[in-house]
VOSEDREN-793283 format. One record per residue (C-alpha): z, y, x; residue in one letter. Coordinates in steps of 0.5 Angstrom, whole numbers, padded with zeros to 4 digits, always signed. Example, Ala and Ser with C-alpha at 12.3 -4.5 7.8 and 13.67 -1.06 7.14 Angstrom:
# VOSEDREN-793283
+0016-0009+0025A
+0014-0002+0027S
***
This chain:
# VOSEDREN-793283
+0158+0252+0082M
+0161+0257+0087S
+0164+0264+0086A
+0158+0266+0091L
+0153+0263+0087A
+0155+0265+0080A
+0151+0272+0080P
+0145+0269+0083A
+0145+0264+0077A
+0146+0268+0071E
+0141+0273+0074L
+0136+0267+0075D
+0137+0265+0067S
+0137+0273+0066L
+0130+0274+0069F
+0127+0268+0071G
+0122+0265+0066D
+0127+0262+0062F
+0133+0265+0058V
+0138+0260+0055D
+0133+0255+0056G
+0128+0259+0052A
+0121+0261+0056P
+0120+0269+0056V
+0113+0271+0053L
+0111+0278+0057P
+0111+0282+0050A
+0118+0280+0050Q
+0121+0283+0056R
+0121+0290+0055N
+0125+0288+0048A
+0131+0285+0051L
+0135+0291+0053R
+0142+0289+0052S
+0147+0282+0052V
+0154+0282+0051P
+0159+0284+0057A
+0160+0279+0062A
+0167+0282+0063G
+0170+0282+0057K
+0170+0276+0053P
+0171+0276+0045D
+0178+0276+0042G
+0185+0277+0044D
+0184+0276+0051G
+0185+0281+0057P
+0179+0285+0060E
+0176+0284+0065D
+0179+0287+0071P
+0173+0291+0073L
+0173+0294+0067R
+0177+0301+0070L
+0177+0308+0067G
+0175+0313+0070R
+0182+0315+0071T
+0185+0309+0074M
+0179+0309+0077R
+0180+0314+0081L
+0187+0314+0082R
+0186+0307+0086L
+0180+0310+0090R
+0185+0316+0092D
+0191+0312+0094A
+0186+0307+0097V
+0183+0312+0101Q
+0190+0315+0104A
+0192+0308+0105L
+0186+0306+0110L
+0187+0315+0113A
+0193+0313+0115D
+0195+0314+0122P
+0198+0308+0123S
+0191+0305+0120I
+0186+0309+0121A
+0184+0306+0128G
+0185+0299+0127L
+0179+0294+0125K
+0177+0291+0119D
+0181+0285+0119A
+0188+0289+0119P
+0185+0294+0114K
+0184+0290+0109L
+0191+0286+0110A
+0195+0293+0109A
+0191+0294+0103V
+0192+0287+0100V
+0200+0287+0102L
+0200+0294+0099Y
+0197+0292+0092A
+0202+0286+0093K
+0209+0291+0094S
+0214+0290+0088R
+0214+0297+0085A
+0220+0302+0085P
+0225+0301+0080K
+0230+0306+0083G
+0232+0309+0089E
+0234+0302+0093D
+0228+0298+0092D
+0226+0297+0098D
+0218+0296+0096L
+0217+0290+0100Q
+0212+0284+0099T
+0213+0277+0100S
+0207+0272+0103T
+0206+0267+0109W
+0201+0267+0114G
+0196+0263+0111A
+0197+0266+0104E
+0194+0272+0107L
+0188+0269+0111G
+0186+0265+0105R
+0186+0273+0102W
+0182+0276+0107M
+0178+0270+0109G
+0180+0268+0116V
+0184+0263+0118K
+0192+0263+0120E
+0192+0263+0127S
+0187+0270+0126T
+0193+0273+0123V
+0198+0271+0127H
+0194+0273+0133H
+0190+0279+0131K
+0193+0282+0124V
+0200+0282+0124L
+0201+0284+0132P
+0196+0290+0131V
+0200+0292+0124L
+0206+0292+0127R
+0204+0295+0134G
+0201+0301+0130S
+0207+0301+0126D
+0203+0301+0120A
+0208+0294+0117V
+0214+0293+0118H
+0215+0284+0117T
+0222+0280+0118Q
+0222+0272+0117V
+0225+0269+0112V
+0229+0263+0114R
+0232+0258+0108D
+0240+0255+0109A
+0238+0250+0115K
+0234+0256+0119G
+0227+0254+0117H
+0222+0259+0116P
+0220+0259+0109T
+0216+0266+0109G
+0215+0273+0111L
+0218+0280+0108D
+0212+0286+0109C
+0214+0293+0108L
+0207+0297+0109V
+0210+0303+0111M
+0205+0308+0109P
+0208+0306+0102L
+0214+0307+0104W
+0214+0314+0107R
+0210+0316+0101A
+0216+0315+0097H
+0221+0318+0101H
+0218+0323+0103G
+0211+0325+0100G
+0214+0326+0092G
+0211+0323+0086A
+0205+0326+0087G
+0203+0322+0094H
+0198+0319+0093P
+0200+0312+0094L
+0206+0313+0090A
+0203+0308+0085L
+0207+0306+0079T
+0207+0298+0077K
+0202+0298+0073A
+0197+0302+0077E
+0199+0297+0083L
+0199+0290+0078A
+0192+0293+0077T
+0190+0294+0083L
+0193+0287+0085L
+0188+0285+0079H
+0181+0288+0082L
+0182+0284+0089C
+0183+0278+0085E
+0177+0278+0082A
+0174+0281+0089L
+0176+0276+0094F
+0182+0272+0091G
+0182+0266+0093H
+0184+0263+0087G
+0191+0259+0085W
+0194+0255+0079T
+0201+0256+0078P
+0205+0252+0074K
+0207+0253+0067D
+0202+0259+0067K
+0194+0260+0066E
+0190+0260+0073P
+0187+0265+0077T
+0180+0263+0078P
+0177+0265+0085P
+0174+0272+0087G
+0167+0273+0088L
+0167+0273+0095L
+0172+0267+0096A
+0167+0263+0099G
+0166+0267+0104R
+0170+0266+0110T
+0169+0267+0118G
+0167+0272+0122K
+0165+0279+0118G
+0169+0276+0112A
+0175+0282+0112A
+0169+0287+0113T
+0165+0284+0107D
+0171+0285+0102R
+0174+0291+0104L
+0167+0294+0103G
+0166+0291+0097L
+0173+0294+0094L
+0171+0300+0097L
+0164+0301+0093M
+0167+0298+0087V
+0172+0304+0087L
+0167+0308+0087N
+0162+0306+0083T
+0161+0309+0075R
+0162+0305+0069A
+0154+0305+0070S
+0154+0300+0076G
+0151+0304+0081W
+0154+0307+0087L
+0156+0314+0088Q
+0151+0316+0095L
+0152+0321+0100V
+0149+0327+0100G
+0145+0330+0105G
+0139+0327+0110S
+0140+0320+0112V
+0136+0316+0117K
+0130+0313+0115K
+0132+0306+0117R
+0139+0305+0115E
+0138+0308+0108G
+0142+0312+0103R
+0146+0306+0101G
+0148+0305+0108A
+0151+0311+0110A
+0154+0311+0103T
+0157+0305+0106L
+0158+0307+0114A
+0161+0313+0110R
+0167+0308+0107L
+0168+0304+0112L
+0167+0309+0118G
+0163+0305+0121C
+0156+0306+0124S
+0150+0306+0119P
+0147+0300+0123S
+0153+0296+0121G
+0153+0298+0115A
+0147+0296+0113R
+0149+0288+0115K
+0155+0289+0110V
+0150+0292+0105L
+0145+0286+0106A
+0150+0281+0106R
+0154+0283+0099L
+0147+0284+0097T
+0145+0276+0099E
+0152+0273+0095A
+0150+0276+0089G
+0154+0283+0088V
+0150+0288+0090V
+0143+0291+0088A
+0139+0295+0091R
+0133+0299+0088Q
+0128+0307+0089R
+0129+0311+0083K
+0124+0311+0078A
+0120+0317+0078T
+0114+0321+0074S
+0109+0318+0077T
+0113+0311+0079R
+0113+0311+0087M
+0118+0310+0091N
+0124+0314+0090G
+0131+0315+0092R
+0134+0309+0094G
+0140+0307+0089R
+0146+0301+0090V
+0149+0297+0083M
+0154+0294+0084L
+0153+0288+0079L
+0159+0286+0078P
+0162+0292+0075V
+0155+0293+0071A
+0157+0287+0068R
+0164+0289+0066A
+0161+0294+0062Y
+0156+0289+0058G
+0150+0293+0062R
+0148+0288+0065T
+0142+0286+0063L
+0137+0293+0062A
+0140+0295+0069S
+0139+0289+0073V
+0132+0289+0070E
+0131+0296+0073A
+0134+0294+0080A
+0132+0287+0081Q
+0125+0289+0077G
+0121+0284+0074A
+0117+0278+0076G
+0112+0278+0081P
+0105+0281+0081V
+0099+0280+0083C
+0098+0286+0087S
+0103+0291+0090A
+0100+0297+0087R
+0103+0305+0086P
+0105+0304+0078D
+0102+0311+0077G
+0095+0309+0079A
+0090+0310+0074C
+0084+0308+0071G
+0081+0301+0074D
+0088+0300+0078H
+0091+0298+0070G
+0093+0291+0069P
+0088+0288+0065A
+0093+0288+0059G
+0095+0295+0059A
+0090+0297+0054A
+0083+0295+0051G
+0079+0300+0055A
+0079+0302+0061L
+0080+0309+0060G
+0087+0308+0057A
+0093+0310+0061S
+0097+0304+0061G
+0103+0308+0062I
+0105+0309+0055G
+0100+0305+0051G
+0103+0301+0046A
+0102+0294+0049E
+0104+0297+0055G
+0104+0290+0060S
+0111+0289+0062E
+0109+0288+0070D
+0108+0296+0070A
+0115+0298+0066V
+0119+0297+0074D
+0113+0295+0079R
+0114+0299+0085E
+0110+0301+0091R
+0110+0298+0097P
+0113+0303+0103D
+0107+0300+0107G
+0101+0301+0102A
+0096+0307+0102E
+0096+0311+0096L
+0090+0311+0092H
+0085+0316+0088A
+0085+0317+0081D
+0078+0314+0078H
+0075+0317+0071A
+0078+0315+0065S
+0072+0315+0061G
+0069+0309+0064V
+0068+0303+0060T
+0067+0296+0061A
+0060+0292+0062V
+0063+0286+0061V
+0070+0284+0059S
+0075+0284+0065P
+0075+0277+0069Q
+0080+0278+0072L
+0088+0280+0072D
+0091+0282+0078C
+0091+0289+0079G
+0085+0290+0084F
+0080+0296+0083S
+0073+0293+0080G
+0075+0290+0075E
+0071+0293+0070G
+0065+0291+0073R
+0060+0285+0071G
+0060+0278+0072G
+0054+0279+0077E
+0060+0283+0081G
+0057+0289+0082R
+0061+0296+0082R
+0061+0300+0076P
+0059+0306+0074E
+0061+0313+0077R
+0066+0308+0082V
+0067+0310+0089C
+0063+0306+0092V
+0068+0303+0098G
+0072+0300+0093E
+0067+0294+0091D
+0070+0289+0095Q
+0074+0282+0094A
+0079+0281+0090A
+0084+0278+0093D
+0083+0272+0099G
+0079+0267+0095Q
+0075+0271+0091A
+0068+0272+0094A
+0065+0278+0096V
+0061+0282+0091A
+0054+0281+0093E
+0051+0288+0097A
+0044+0286+0096G
+0044+0287+0088K
+0046+0295+0088P
+0043+0297+0082V
+0044+0295+0074A
+0040+0289+0071Q
+0036+0295+0067G
+0035+0299+0074G
+0036+0303+0080P
+0042+0309+0077L
+0039+0315+0080H
+0031+0316+0082G
+0025+0311+0081E
+0026+0306+0087K
+0031+0302+0087P
+0032+0301+0094K
+0039+0300+0097E
+0043+0307+0100S
+0045+0307+0106P
+0053+0307+0103V
+0051+0301+0099D
+0048+0298+0107E
+0055+0301+0109R
+0059+0297+0105V
+0055+0290+0105G
+0057+0290+0112Q
+0064+0292+0111R
+0064+0286+0106A
+0061+0281+0111T
+0066+0283+0116G
+0072+0282+0113A
+0077+0276+0115G
+0079+0271+0111A
+0084+0274+0107G
+0079+0279+0105G
+0080+0286+0108R
+0075+0289+0111P
+0075+0292+0119K
+0075+0299+0120A
+0068+0301+0123G
+0072+0304+0130G
+0076+0298+0131W
+0069+0292+0129E
+0069+0292+0138K
+0076+0291+0139A
+0077+0287+0133Q
+0071+0282+0135Q
+0075+0281+0141Q
+0081+0279+0138R
+0084+0272+0138R
+0086+0269+0132V
+0091+0264+0135T
+0097+0265+0139L
+0097+0265+0146P
+0095+0258+0150A
+0101+0259+0155D
+0106+0255+0152L
+0112+0260+0153R
+0109+0265+0149L
+0107+0261+0143R
+0115+0260+0143V
+0116+0266+0144A
+0111+0269+0139L
+0111+0264+0134G
+0116+0269+0129P
+0111+0274+0129V
+0104+0270+0129S
+0103+0274+0122W
+0103+0281+0126L
+0099+0277+0132W
+0093+0276+0127E
+0093+0283+0125R
+0093+0286+0132L
+0086+0288+0136S
+0085+0285+0143G
+0087+0290+0146W
+0094+0290+0143Q
+0093+0283+0144Q
+0094+0283+0151D
+0099+0289+0151Q
+0103+0285+0147V
+0103+0279+0152E
+0104+0283+0157A
+0109+0285+0155A
+0112+0278+0153A
+0111+0276+0160K
+0115+0282+0162Q
+0121+0280+0157E
+0121+0272+0160L
+0121+0275+0167A
+0126+0279+0166Q
+0131+0275+0162L
+0129+0269+0167A
+0132+0275+0172G
+0139+0276+0168L
+0141+0269+0169G
+0138+0265+0162V
+0134+0259+0164A
+0127+0259+0165P
+0125+0254+0159E
+0131+0257+0154G
+0128+0264+0154A
+0122+0264+0150P
+0127+0260+0145R
+0132+0267+0146L
+0126+0271+0145L
+0124+0269+0139A
+0131+0269+0136D
+0131+0275+0139R
+0124+0277+0135L
+0127+0273+0129T
+0133+0277+0128D
+0129+0284+0129R
+0124+0281+0123L
+0130+0280+0119A
+0133+0287+0120E
+0126+0291+0118T
+0126+0286+0112G
+0120+0281+0114G
+0113+0281+0116E
+0111+0285+0111A
+0116+0291+0112M
+0112+0292+0118V
+0107+0297+0118T
+0105+0298+0125G
+0104+0291+0128P
+0103+0293+0135Y
+0108+0299+0135G
+0113+0295+0132W
+0113+0289+0137L
+0112+0294+0144I
+0118+0299+0141R
+0123+0295+0137R
+0121+0287+0137G
+0121+0285+0145L
+0126+0290+0148P
+0132+0288+0150Q
+0138+0293+0146R
+0144+0294+0150T
+0149+0295+0145A
+0154+0298+0151C
+0153+0299+0159S
+0153+0292+0161H
+0145+0289+0163R
+0145+0282+0160K
+0147+0285+0153C
+0142+0285+0147D
+0145+0287+0140D
+0152+0285+0142G
+0150+0278+0144I
+0151+0276+0152R
+0144+0273+0153L
+0147+0268+0158D
+0152+0265+0154T
+0150+0268+0147G
+0157+0270+0145E
+0160+0276+0143D
+0160+0281+0149C
+0166+0283+0151E
+0164+0289+0153N
+0162+0291+0146C
+0169+0289+0144G
+0172+0294+0148N
+0168+0300+0147V
+0169+0299+0140L
+0176+0298+0141H
+0176+0304+0145L
+0172+0309+0140R
+0177+0306+0135R
+0183+0308+0139A
+0180+0315+0140W
+0179+0316+0133R
+0186+0315+0131A
+0188+0319+0137R
+0184+0324+0135I
+0187+0324+0128G
+0194+0324+0130A
+0193+0331+0135D
+0189+0334+0129I
+0195+0332+0124D
+0200+0335+0129R
+0196+0341+0130E
+0194+0343+0125L
+0198+0340+0119P
+0197+0341+0111G
+0189+0341+0112L
+0185+0339+0106A
+0181+0332+0106D
+0174+0335+0108G
+0176+0340+0112E
+0181+0335+0116R
+0174+0330+0116R
+0170+0336+0119R
+0175+0337+0125V
+0175+0330+0126L
+0167+0329+0127E
+0167+0336+0131E
+0173+0333+0136R
+0170+0326+0136L
+0162+0330+0138R
+0166+0333+0143E
+0169+0327+0146R
+0163+0322+0146V
+0159+0328+0149A
+0164+0329+0155I
+0162+0321+0156D
+0156+0321+0155A
+0156+0327+0161E
+0161+0322+0164D
+0156+0316+0164L
+0150+0320+0166A
+0154+0323+0172W
+0157+0316+0174R
+0149+0313+0173Q
+0147+0319+0177E
+0152+0316+0183Q
+0150+0309+0183A
+0142+0311+0184R
+0144+0315+0190A
+0148+0310+0192E
+0143+0304+0191R
+0138+0309+0194A
+0142+0310+0200R
+0143+0303+0200R
+0136+0302+0201D
+0134+0307+0206A
+0139+0303+0210A
+0136+0296+0209R
+0129+0299+0210A
+0132+0303+0217A
+0135+0297+0219A
+0129+0293+0218A
+0124+0297+0221E
+0129+0299+0227Q
+0130+0291+0228A
+0122+0290+0228E
+0122+0296+0233R
+0127+0291+0237D
+0122+0285+0237Q
+0115+0288+0238Q
+0119+0291+0244A
+0122+0285+0246A
+0115+0281+0245A
+0113+0286+0249A
+0118+0285+0255A
+0117+0277+0255D
+0110+0279+0256E
+0110+0283+0262V
+0116+0278+0265R
+0111+0272+0264Q
+0106+0275+0267A
+0110+0277+0274L
+0108+0271+0280A
+0113+0268+0283C
+0118+0270+0287A
+0118+0265+0292D
+0111+0262+0292C
+0107+0267+0289G
+0104+0264+0283R
+0101+0268+0278G
+0104+0269+0272R
+0111+0265+0273A
+0115+0270+0269A
+0118+0271+0277G
+0119+0264+0279L
+0115+0258+0277C
+0119+0251+0276E
+0118+0248+0283A
+0121+0253+0287C
+0127+0254+0281D
+0128+0247+0282H
+0128+0248+0289R
+0133+0254+0288R
+0137+0249+0284Q
+0138+0244+0288T
+0140+0247+0295E
+0146+0250+0291A
+0147+0243+0288L
+0147+0240+0296I
+0151+0245+0298G
+0156+0244+0292E
+0157+0236+0294A
+0158+0238+0301G
+0164+0242+0299L
+0167+0236+0294L
+0166+0232+0300A
+0170+0236+0305A
+0175+0237+0299A
+0176+0230+0299G
+0176+0226+0305S
+0175+0232+0311A
+0181+0236+0315D
+0180+0243+0312L
+0184+0244+0319S
+0178+0243+0323E
+0172+0246+0322A
+0168+0240+0326G
+0170+0235+0320S
+0168+0240+0314I
+0161+0241+0317A
+0161+0234+0320A
+0163+0232+0312A
+0158+0237+0309V
+0152+0235+0313A
+0154+0227+0311G
+0153+0230+0304A
+0146+0234+0305R
+0143+0227+0309T
+0145+0222+0303A
+0142+0227+0298I
+0135+0227+0302E
+0136+0221+0303D
+0137+0219+0296G
+0132+0223+0294T
+0126+0220+0299A
+0128+0213+0296A
+0126+0216+0288A
+0121+0220+0289W
+0118+0212+0293Q
+0120+0210+0287E
+0116+0215+0282F
+0110+0213+0286L
+0110+0206+0285Q
+0110+0207+0278I
+0104+0213+0278T
+0097+0214+0279D
+0097+0217+0286V
+0090+0219+0286A
+0093+0223+0279T
+0097+0227+0284L
+0092+0228+0290K
+0087+0232+0284A
+0092+0236+0282D
+0098+0238+0288P
+0101+0243+0285Q
+0104+0238+0280G
+0106+0233+0285A
+0110+0239+0287A
+0113+0240+0281D
+0114+0232+0280A
+0118+0232+0288Y
+0122+0238+0286A
+0125+0236+0279Y
+0127+0228+0283T
+0130+0233+0288A
+0134+0237+0283F
+0136+0230+0279H
+0139+0227+0285T
+0142+0232+0287A
+0145+0233+0281Q
+0147+0226+0280Q
+0150+0226+0286A
+0155+0232+0285V
+0158+0228+0280G
+0159+0222+0285E
+0162+0226+0289Y
+0167+0229+0285Q
+0169+0223+0282D
+0171+0221+0290D
+0174+0226+0291A
+0179+0226+0285L
+0180+0219+0287A
+0182+0220+0294V
+0187+0227+0291L
+0190+0222+0285R
+0193+0218+0292G
+0196+0224+0295T
+0203+0224+0295P
+0204+0231+0291E
+0200+0227+0286A
+0205+0221+0286E
+0210+0225+0286A
+0209+0228+0279E
+0207+0221+0276A
+0214+0218+0278R
+0216+0225+0274R
+0212+0224+0269A
+0214+0217+0268Y
+0223+0218+0268R
+0221+0224+0263S
+0218+0220+0258E
+0223+0214+0259Q
+0228+0219+0258G
+0226+0222+0251R
+0231+0221+0245P
+0227+0215+0242W
+0227+0211+0248F
+0233+0211+0251R
+0236+0206+0249N
+0231+0201+0252N
+0228+0205+0257P
+0225+0198+0259G
+0221+0196+0253G
+0214+0195+0253A
+0213+0201+0248D
+0217+0206+0253A
+0214+0202+0259V
+0207+0204+0256A
+0208+0211+0254A
+0211+0213+0260A
+0205+0209+0265T
+0200+0214+0261R
+0204+0220+0262A
+0205+0219+0270A
+0196+0217+0269N
+0196+0225+0265T
+0200+0227+0271A
+0197+0224+0276R
+0190+0226+0274E
+0192+0234+0273R
+0195+0233+0280V
+0189+0231+0283A
+0185+0236+0279E
+0189+0242+0281Y
+0189+0240+0288L
+0181+0239+0288L
+0180+0246+0285A
+0185+0249+0290A
+0181+0246+0296R
+0174+0247+0294L
+0178+0255+0293K
+0180+0254+0300Q
+0173+0252+0303L
+0169+0258+0300H
+0173+0262+0303E
+0174+0259+0310R
+0166+0259+0310S
+0164+0263+0315A
+0156+0263+0316A
+0153+0262+0308R
+0146+0261+0308P
+0142+0267+0307E
+0137+0268+0302K
+0130+0267+0303P
+0126+0273+0304G
+0120+0275+0299S
+0113+0271+0300W
+0111+0277+0303T
+0115+0277+0309D
+0115+0269+0310R
+0108+0269+0309L
+0106+0271+0316P
+0111+0267+0321G
+0109+0260+0317L
+0101+0262+0318A
+0103+0262+0325A
+0106+0255+0325R
+0102+0250+0328P
+0101+0245+0322L
+0103+0238+0322D
+0100+0232+0323G
+0105+0228+0317D
+0104+0234+0313A
+0097+0233+0311T
+0099+0227+0307G
+0097+0227+0299P
+0104+0229+0298V
+0107+0236+0300I
+0113+0237+0299A
***
């Protein structure tokens, strides 16, 4: 059995259904009040390390607190703090002035003491301690230079012996240091078996390793040092948050962390079986002040059974009722009659000794104690109405609101028999009263669990859905809170469903895969329920789901952080670690400033000044954060406004362009006057381009073949090009007529004109390319081109890689390519120069045709040609 399972097994054996293999009867439970001391063996063996005297406990407590409060250790994490405590406890006690106060260890051993890996010790513990000047280390090597160990010197201990005097809290004697070391061994030592010596068993938390192990061990040590011989932890006073409790606030004060973090540590220690929590008994046996018991300390002093029985409570009861309730709230076995108290009676049930009222239970009114049972009680679960007869009716002088089923399996009392068998209780008419009718309706409307429905919520409860929503994603997300879902009204279920959908959408917006968002939300609800203590501790399901269960809780400023976990990766939030590191650095720096500015302050006064300065620092940071958030919101609003203005401007420009295009499309053709031609119809546009291409073809023909010094030669070349293009256009048109229906062209004269204009444009475009190729071919044979080609040929042959064999095949091929490139380059240059010269020599340029309004009268006066009346008008 492991060290962690041993305490739980011992408690099960003491307070379960069997003790040492023998069954425990109910009447025997109250008689068990003491057992032999669990930690102090009989005989001459050593005492339990947890059995400390008051003087020794206070001496060790002051020493550990002084060590953790040292400026070089105060701001560190829990793992370096625990390492400092372990090294301090293992330090060699001073024997003279020259004693070194050191301790010998190595990384693996120190990691086992702390419950972490050796790499963590070498990367996150020892470097931190050395950096803060809390520990000085020196590697011990053998004769061959191999490292065999590590000598460590705890600097607060060294300063205490060399400057603090014998009265310093850290200046412990050899016996006191040995006692502290034995205490650490009993709590979290890893256990070992030395040669020729008795083995040292592992401590209570030896099996607790990994994340949070150092925090749990340090917290357990501090709680043990602050626990009296009774086993009850000394709790802090003042007001505390109800959610965390006074035990968590005490542990938070000891560890120097938040109450929420201390609550998690306390929960882990409780699960490990070393801590038990209970509410102090009151005169009315209601829930009183919370208490925390250190079970190992209680066992060490022989108070295990009596104390832990009060902390753990007796066995399960049929209903969680206030122990202070009297009348028919008492168990059937409490007394012979209902009027007996059941608290001070000699035969009181063991279930009523330590039973507490649950936090969510409502207070119950006291009933009259003078009612006798009509029939012997048949139920033994502590519910109201146990003294009624076999018919299930109410006893006399009992509130009618008590006529309910005892549990989910018992039948509801019949509403049709409200009176005794002998006649009515009051009056002569045995008719049902309005109160009885309402009770019957309420009992009929009770759910399967026997819980009646409130009258004002009947309409809403009728609309509620017992099962989860049909959406599979919502069923997965809300699965952990299905019992809370059944307790909601119809309107509340709709609101929770909408909130769950919103959270799923928010998770998808944060980078979480859509298929993984429901599982992530379900894990969040599971964790929140574990923090609360389970579904049974949730008194307001709707408020808990809307305000606590479903919303994301960012522990830092990162939008993907949820309770210190990254939603997109599922790992610990690095930003939260940075924030925690900064806050601990603040605390250490402020503490050092206080020690420098106000030396000699008492611990209480120093703590008060430290807390005041920390609050001031937090307020300054909160104000700075609010200012930065306001600036970010203003910048975001400015960008949104700029984007909105740009979108509006783009919309206006688009509308203006559309309006201008509409106006342009409505313009008539400037050449032929066709309406809605956008200023120029397609046929006229082709005609203009054809004229430009014919002029360009004429210039190319003249540049290639004509003598630029003679105007007649240029004109002849231009005229020849025009004639050739017109002939080509006529031939292309005849080919088009052979493959086209002439009747269709006659029916659409405008379409025929457009087709003819396009044919002429296409013919002129092809002609321009041909005339350009002819001109370049002619110019490539000019003397200038040939001279440039020869120079390029020789230059290529003269390159270093062809110099040894200029007549080779490779040299000749490369020289030929270079000559052709040079010849082509010269031809292009000569063509451009000739075209430029032709443009400059052109004295008469064709005038731009006038507008259709100016040309129409002249065209109208011209006689019609008989040839122009054919089927096509070109």
